[in-house]
C-alpha positions as CSV (number, residue, x, y, z in Angstrom):
1,X,-43.7,285.6,54.3
2,X,-44.7,288.5,56.5
3,X,-43.7,292.1,55.9
4,X,-44.7,295.2,57.9
5,X,-47.5,297.4,56.4
6,X,-45.0,300.3,55.9
7,X,-42.6,298.1,53.8
8,X,-45.6,296.6,51.8
9,X,-46.9,300.1,51.1
10,X,-43.5,301.4,49.9
11,X,-43.0,298.2,47.8
12,X,-46.4,298.5,46.2
13,X,-45.8,302.2,45.4
14,X,-42.4,301.4,43.8
15,X,-43.9,298.6,41.6
16,X,-46.9,300.8,40.6
17,X,-44.5,303.6,39.5
18,X,-42.6,301.2,37.2
19,X,-45.7,299.5,35.9
20,X,-47.4,302.8,35.0
21,X,-44.2,304.0,33.2
22,X,-44.3,301.0,30.8
23,X,-41.6,300.0,28.4
24,X,-40.1,302.8,26.4
25,X,-38.5,302.1,23.0
26,X,-35.3,304.1,22.9
27,X,-34.2,306.2,19.9
28,X,-30.5,305.1,20.3
29,X,-29.3,301.5,20.7
30,X,-25.9,300.1,21.5
31,X,-26.0,296.3,21.2
32,X,-23.4,293.5,21.2
33,X,-24.0,289.9,20.2
34,X,-21.9,286.9,19.3
35,X,-24.7,284.7,17.8
36,X,-28.0,285.0,15.9
37,X,-29.7,283.2,18.8
38,X,-29.7,286.5,20.7
39,X,-30.2,288.8,17.7
40,X,-32.8,291.2,18.8
41,X,-33.0,294.4,20.9
42,X,-36.1,296.6,20.7
43,X,-36.4,297.6,17.0
44,X,-33.0,296.3,15.9
45,X,-32.0,292.8,14.8
46,X,-29.0,290.9,13.3
47,X,-30.4,288.6,10.6
48,X,-27.2,286.8,9.7
49,X,-23.5,286.4,10.5
50,X,-20.6,285.2,8.3
51,X,-18.9,283.7,11.4
52,X,-20.6,282.8,14.6
53,X,-18.8,283.5,17.9
54,X,-17.4,286.7,16.5
55,X,-18.4,289.9,18.2
56,X,-20.9,292.1,16.4
57,X,-21.3,295.7,17.6
58,X,-24.4,297.7,16.7
59,X,-24.7,301.4,17.3
60,X,-28.0,302.5,15.8
61,X,-30.0,305.7,15.8
62,X,-33.7,305.8,14.8
63,X,-34.7,308.5,12.4
64,X,-37.6,310.9,13.1
65,X,-39.9,308.8,10.8
66,X,-39.3,305.7,12.8
């Protein structure tokens, strides 16, 4: 696939900007799951459910100590 040099230059700059930024772990998480198969988001996880297929809402804030 061929792209113009200007488009390639813009695309490379855009990808470099996001690569250099890295993944940032947020201090506040809002997370919804219905199963323990998808139980993890950054530093928060759901370890068990009484009933599967029931909505679980997590609104968590990380303390200063982590």
